[in-house]
N, C-alpha and C positions, 0 to 999 in steps of 0.2 A: 722612502719619504722624499717628496719633491723639494726643490729649493725654496719655493714660496712658503711651504708649510714649516720648514726649518726656521726660516727668517721670521715667520709670524710668531713662532714659539719664543725665539730670542727677543723679539720686540716686546712681547708680553712680559717677559722677565725684566726688561729694562726699567720698568717702574719700580721694581723691588730692589734694584741694585743700589740705589742711593742710600738705602738704609741697612744694607747687609755688609758687614765688615769683611766676611770671609770670601765673598764672591762679587763684591761691588767695587765702586771706585770713589768712595766718599772722599771729598777734598781734592781729588786729582783734577777734576774738570776745571777748577779755578786756577790751576798752575800750568803755565805753558812749559812743555818739556818734550824731549824726544828720546827714544830708545832704539837700539839696533838688535834685531833678532836674526840669528843664523840657524838654518835647518840643515842637518846632515842628509845628503843624498847617498844612500847605500847602493853600491854596484850590484848587490844581491837582491835588491827589491824588485817587485813586479812593477814595470814602468807605468802601467795603467793605474795601479793603486797609488803609486807615488804622485802622479798627476792629480788624482782625485783628492788626496789628503792635502796637497798644497793648495788646491782650489778652495777647499773647505777652510783651511787656515787663513787664507786671504780674506774670505768672507767674515770670519770671526774677528780679524784685525779691523776690517771696515766697520763692523758693528760696534766694536769696542771704541773706535775713534768717533763714531757717531754719538755715543754717549758722552765722550770726552773730546769735544771738537778742537780743543787747543793742543792736543797731543799729536806727535808725529811718530809713527812706527815704521822704521826701515826694515824690510824683510828681504833676506837673500838666502838662496839655497846653495850649498857648497858640497861637491862630491867628497865622499869619504876619504879618498886618497890625497885630497888637498886640504883637509880640514885643519890639521895641525900646522901646516905651512901658513894658512890664512890666520890662525890664531896667533902664531908667533909674529907675523908681520904686523898685525893690528896691535898686539900687546906692546911691542917695542916702540910703537909710536903713540902709546897712550890712548888708543882707539879700540880697545877690546870690546866685544859685544856685551850687551847687558843681559841677554837671554839666548840660550841655545836649546834646540831640539835635537837630541842625539839618539843614535841607535842604542839598543839595550846592551850590546856587547862592547861598548866603548869603555876603556879603562879610565874611570874617573879619578882613581888615586894618582895615576900618572899625570892627568891634566891638572890636578890640584898641586902636585909637587912642582909643576912648571908655572904655577901661579896664573893659569888661564881661567880658572873657575874658583868660586868661593862658596862656603856653606850658606844656607838660608835658615832663618829662624821663623818657625811657624807657630802661631798661637793655637790653642786647643780648638778654637772654632775653625781655623784654617786647616788643621789636620783632619777635620771631619769630612773634608772633600775626598779623602783617600782611604782605601782599605789599609788597615794598620799593618798587615803583614807585608804588603807591597812597599809601604812607606818605611817600615823597619829595616828592610834589606838594603836601603840606600843611605844608611847612617854609617859614618866612619869616625871612630874615636869620639863618639858622643855627639857628632855634628851631622846635620842633614845636608848631604852633598847634592841631592837631586830629589825630584818628585816624579812619579809616573804620570804618563799622559793617557795611554790606553793600554789594553792587553791584547796581544796577538797570539792566539793559541796555536799549538802544533797539532796537526791533523793527519789523517790518511786521505789521499785523493785517488779516485779510481774511475775507470771508464765502465759505466754500467752495461755497455754493449758487450763487453768481454767478461766482466766479473759482475754477477748479480749482487754481490755484497762484498764488503771488505773482510779479509781474513781477521779473525779475532785473536789469533795468537801468532807468535814468531814461528812456531813449529808449522803452522798452517801455511805460512809463506813458502817454506821449503817444499812442503807437500804439493802445493799448487804449482810451484815452479817445476816440479817433476812431471806435472800434468800439462806442461807446455804453456802455462800462463806466464806472461813476462812482467818482471818487477824491476824497478829502478831503486837502488838503495844508495844512501849517502856514505861515502868512504872517508870523508873529511872528519876532523875532530868535532865539527858542529853536530854530527849525528850520533856521537857516542852515547850521550845521555839517554837518547830514545831507546837504544838497545840494552845498554848496561843496566839501566834501572829496572828493566823488565826481568832481569835475573836476580832481583832482590839485592843488588849491590848498593850498599850505603856509600854514596859518592862523597859525602861531605861530613864524615864523622871521624876522620883521622884514624889513629891507631885503635880506637875503641871498637871498631867493627872489623879489624883485620882478620880475626879467626873466621868470621862469617864470610868475608869477601874472598878469601883465597880460592876456594873451590868455584865460587860463582864467577869470578873473573875468568878462570880457565874455561868454564862452561860457555860463557859469552863468546870468548875467542874461538872456541870450537864451532859455535853456531856461525860466526862469520866465515870460517873456513868452509864449512859444509855448504853454506849458502852460495859461496863463490864457485863451488864445484858444479852447481846446476847451470846448464847452458842458457837457461831463460831468465836467470837472475844476474843483473849487471850492477856493478858498483861504479858510481861517478863521484867526482869531487867538487862539483859546483851546482848551485841551485838552478841556474838557468838551463843546464843540461837536463836536469830532472824535469823542469817545467816543459821544455820543448819536447822531451821524450814522450811525455804523456799526451801532449797536443798532437804530435806527429803519429801516434800509434805505436811507437817503438816500445813503450811501457804501457801496461794495463793498470798499474798501481804504483804510487810513489808516496813517501812521506812528504808532507807539505806544511805550509803555514797559511793561516787564514788570509794573510795579505797577498797570497798568490791567486786567490780565487777570481779576481776580475779577468785576468788573461785566460785562465782555464775555463771559466764560464763563457767567455766570448768565443772560444774555439769549440768547446764541447756542448755548450747549451745544457739541456736537460739530461744529457748523457753523463754529466759529471756527478759522481757520487762522493760524499764526504763522510768520514766516520772518525771515531777516536782511534788512536794508534793501537796496534796489537799488543796484548799482554805477553809476558814471558812466563817461564816456569816459576819465577819468584813473585809474580804479581803484576799489577798494571804498570804500563810504561809511565814514568814520571819525568817528562822532559823538562829542561830548564825553561822557565817562563820568560817570554819576551815582552818587555814594556818599554817603548820609546820614552825618553826621559827629558823632562824640563830641567835645565841646569843653568845656574846663574853666574854671570861673568864677574871677574875680580876687580874691574876698574870702574864700576858704576858709582855714581854719586848716591847719596841717601835717597834723593827723589827718584832717580832712575831705578834703583832697587825696588822702591815702593811700587812704581808703575809696572815693572816687570812681574813682581809678585801678584799684583792685582790682575794682570792679564792672565797669568797662569791659573789663578783662582777662577777667573771667568771661563776659561776653556775646560775646567774640570767641575763646574757646577752641575747641578742635576739636569737642568734643561739642555745645556749644550752637550753633555756627555750622552744623554739619552738620544738626543737628535742625531748625534754623530754615529752612534751604534746602529740606529734604524736606517739612516740614510746610506751609510757605507755598507753595512751588512758584513763587514770583515773585521771589526774590532769589538771588544767588550769594554764597558766602562770601568774605571778604577774607583769611581764614587760609589760607596757602599749603600747609598740611599735609593738606588735605582733598581726597580724591578722591571725587566723587559718582558714584553708580551711574547714569550717563547713559543706558544702554541701557534701563533700567527706567523712566526718567522722560524721555520725549521732549521735553516742554516745556523742561526744564532743559538738555537737549542742544542745542536751538536757542539758548537763552540763552547757553550756554557758547561756541557758535560765534560768536555776535554780539560777544562781548567780545574776540575775537581781533583785531578791527580797531576800535580806539577811539583817541581823542585825549585825552591827559591834559594839564591846564593847571597851571601854577604858580599860587600864590596871587596873585602880581603880575599875571599874565595874566587871572585871573578878576576881579580888581579892575578892570582896564582894560575888560574886556568888559561888566561890569555898569554901568560909567559911560557906555559908548557904545552899549549895546544898543538903546535907543529910537531913537537916530539911525540906526543901521545898518538896523533894521527899517523905519523910515520910508522910507529910500532904496530898499530892495527893493520896498516896497509901491508906490512911485511908478512903478517899472518894471512891476509886475504890473498896475496899473490904467491904464497908458498915459500917465500924467502926464509921465514922463520916459522917454527912450529908454535902452536898455542902454548905448550908447556914452557917454551923458552921465553916467550914474551910476557906471560902472565905475571911473573914476579916483578917485572919492570912496571907494569901497570899498577899492580898492587902497591909497590913502593911509592908511586906517585900519589895514590889515594891516601896513603898513610901520612904523606908529607903535607897534605891539604890542611889549611887552617880549619879549625873545627867550628861547630855550631851552624849548620845549615838550618833553614826553617821551612815549615810547610804552611800553606794558606789554610 
């Protein structure tokens, strides 16, 4: 979708905004005020996609201000490694941001404990902008700490010139590796969910699934070990190396995210293939869902909080979410009222199929995962590199799963 078509759709909606409490700006246009919006720039993100999303957000801010001409919205992008330093600096001076757009792996419990963010109260009408399962995973102690912006599915990306189709199972990856096809796999903790879930491991059910998990954890670690023994299967620990490996022809297949597609499409063109991730012996892969988050600052006035919430409702209404999905082609809407023309957009169709099997985590589980990610990744790497045997590491991984806060949810 071109820029003119997207703006036309937004302009058409503007006549409805003045009478719609969940996605409009009733009463705000009469009040002069300003808010500050900070957006996190992840070092792992595709740089082309990051620029496209920022441009789109700037357009949405401009359109929101057109409807509310007395408003001022200050927008600034902050690299991930400087975000907390920036929040601390602003908060100490009483200048905390009113709204933040954060990566999905950000520890919101930690940010709330430092009083950088605060919960938001949503009416039933406002909640209708979001799929209930995505909204539910962002509650903490009965309070809504954030709302989702868009969905970024996990996928398989491959070079059609080398592989006519993506392997459908984890076993097929090893078999194709033995046939001299090259694969790049993620050795960091970020990729554990993609493999472990395919072995039927219940990642987020604590001790209730321990008897089922014991053998499956061992089987998954044995798969890691066997995969690394294949000379054409390589494990790397960062997203950029995976992306560049596929672009340069070092890898024929990698696990990827839809947000990586702009750089991959620029390099490979129509030779880029995408598919859902391979299943394991225990069923389909159920990777953790990625949803960039709108989060509200702790130092806003009542008016600033109202404006920030109205802007979030604006970005997640039906017209803007649909336009964003069709224009970018790399995200899916969180608004449940949208039906995308999937037959006309095959990439979106694969992405839509990919989110049929995902794992949603509560904020407590995400907090636990972030605290233990390095340890879990180190254990798996000990297996991959042969430092430890799968049987030696499996009990450690299992103990970690059993210590996990319970009640994960599925969409």
